[in-house]
Residue, then its C-alpha position, 0 to 999 in steps of 0.5 A: m780172099l780179098p774181101k769185094k770192097y777192098r778189089l781193084p776193078a779191072k778197068e781202073f788197072q791201066h789209068l793206076y800204070k800210067s799216073g800212079f806212083k811206082a816203087k821198085g823192089k826186088y820181086g816186083m812193083i807198087i803202084s799208088l794213087p788217090n783214089n774216090h772211095k773212102h778204103p783203098l783198092f788192091g789188085f795184084v799181076v802175077s804173070k806167066k813169066i813167074g813161074n807155074a800157076v801153082q807158084r803163081h797161085r800161091m804168090t798171089r795168096l801170099l800177096r791177099v794176107i800181106f796186104m790186109e796185114a798192110i791194111k792194118n799196120f799202116q790204118l789204111d782202112n779209111l785211107g783213100q788210095s788203089f794200089s797194084y801189085v805187080a810181081f818180076e819174080f816168084c818169092n815163096d818166103y812170106k816174112i821176105l816179102k812182106d818186110e819188102i812190101f812194107a818197106l815200098i809201102k813206108k817208101d811209098f807215103l814218105n815220097k808223097s808227104 
């Protein structure tokens, strides 16, 4: 479970999608935008197009773990940034999904600097 302080409120998804920076990969797209909090916020969108409920929940669990690792690896804990990950395709392989998401985060921060 993602700790409550890191969860993106449902009402902020639309604002983030409309005005955030988007970086696309094979399995999904990461959207980010600065926020007023002293910590990052994360939200995940895994639609029914991905597969059945088992596959969607598996993908969501993987995403939670990967983004908690991203907090440690990229020192995001004191960064006021909102992130949303929109999944396009099911990926059951933790390493492949992690590599893609970390590459998207690096791409995201390099383009903003």
